[in-house]
C-alpha positions in Angstrom: 19.5 -49.1 42.3 16.1 -50.0 40.9 13.1 -48.6 42.9 10.0 -50.3 41.5 7.0 -52.0 43.2 6.6 -54.7 40.4 9.0 -57.5 40.7 8.3 -58.3 37.0 9.3 -54.7 36.0 12.5 -54.8 38.1 13.3 -58.1 36.1 12.6 -56.4 32.8 14.9 -53.4 33.8 17.7 -55.8 34.7 17.2 -57.6 31.4 17.4 -54.3 29.5 20.6 -53.2 31.3 22.3 -56.7 31.4 22.5 -59.2 34.3 26.2 -58.8 34.7 25.8 -55.5 36.6 25.1 -55.3 40.3 21.7 -54.1 41.3 20.1 -53.0 44.6 16.3 -53.4 44.3 13.7 -51.8 46.4 9.9 -52.0 46.2 9.2 -48.5 47.7 10.7 -45.1 47.8 11.1 -45.0 51.5 13.3 -48.1 51.4 15.4 -46.6 48.7 15.9 -43.4 50.7 16.7 -45.3 53.8 19.4 -47.4 52.0 20.8 -44.9 49.5 23.8 -43.8 51.6 24.9 -47.3 52.5 24.8 -48.6 48.9 25.6 -45.2 47.2 24.6 -46.5 43.6 26.0 -45.0 40.5 22.4 -44.3 39.3 18.8 -44.8 40.6 15.9 -46.0 38.3 12.8 -44.7 40.1 9.2 -45.4 39.6 6.7 -42.8 40.5 3.7 -44.7 41.9 4.6 -46.7 45.0 2.6 -47.4 48.1 4.4 -45.7 51.0 6.6 -43.1 49.3 6.2 -42.0 45.7 9.1 -41.7 43.4 9.0 -37.9 43.2 9.3 -37.5 46.9 12.0 -40.1 47.1 14.0 -38.4 44.3 13.8 -35.1 46.2 14.9 -36.8 49.5 17.9 -38.5 47.8 18.9 -35.3 46.0 18.8 -33.5 49.3 21.2 -36.2 50.7 23.5 -36.4 47.6 23.2 -33.5 45.1 25.5 -35.5 42.7 22.9 -38.6 42.7 21.8 -39.7 39.2 18.2 -40.4 39.3 16.1 -41.5 36.2 12.3 -41.7 36.5 10.9 -44.8 34.9 7.2 -44.8 34.9 3.9 -45.5 33.1 2.8 -41.9 33.5 3.6 -39.6 30.5 2.1 -36.4 31.8 3.5 -32.9 31.6 3.0 -32.2 35.3 4.8 -35.5 36.4 7.7 -34.6 34.1 7.9 -31.0 35.5 7.7 -32.4 39.1 10.4 -35.0 38.4 12.8 -32.3 36.9 12.1 -30.0 39.9 12.9 -32.9 42.2 16.2 -33.3 40.5 15.7 -36.2 38.1 18.2 -36.3 35.2 15.8 -38.1 32.8 12.2 -39.2 32.5 11.5 -42.5 30.6 8.2 -44.2 30.1 8.0 -47.9 30.6 6.7 -48.4 27.0 10.2 -47.0 26.0 12.2 -49.1 28.4 15.1 -49.5 26.1 15.7 -45.7 26.3 17.4 -46.4 29.7 20.3 -47.7 27.7 20.8 -44.4 26.0 20.7 -42.4 29.2 23.0 -44.7 31.2 25.5 -45.9 28.5 28.4 -43.8 29.7 27.9 -45.1 33.2 27.4 -48.8 32.2 30.7 -48.8 30.3 32.5 -48.1 33.6 30.5 -50.7 35.7 30.9 -54.1 33.9 
């Protein structure tokens, strides 16, 4: 699941991970929370800044629904407070968009089982 308000960034993330995988894409945290149980993704790549529901709140809500969910924050913000909030909400990793290829390192074990 890719939760990102920028269509271009969603495309870049898909390109980093490979087009052969199946993706569920959402532009806002509330859409992701609403759809999570029906798609039950292997992992969630979550932006922080979105219009209706931010990624930290969405991460917390998804973790409340599924404690085993694997959520990675992918954001422009590289601030200590955001990192702490993401960890407190239950994110397993925090990646800045300038280091987008780090997603591969975090998800490599999962991706080997998907394709």
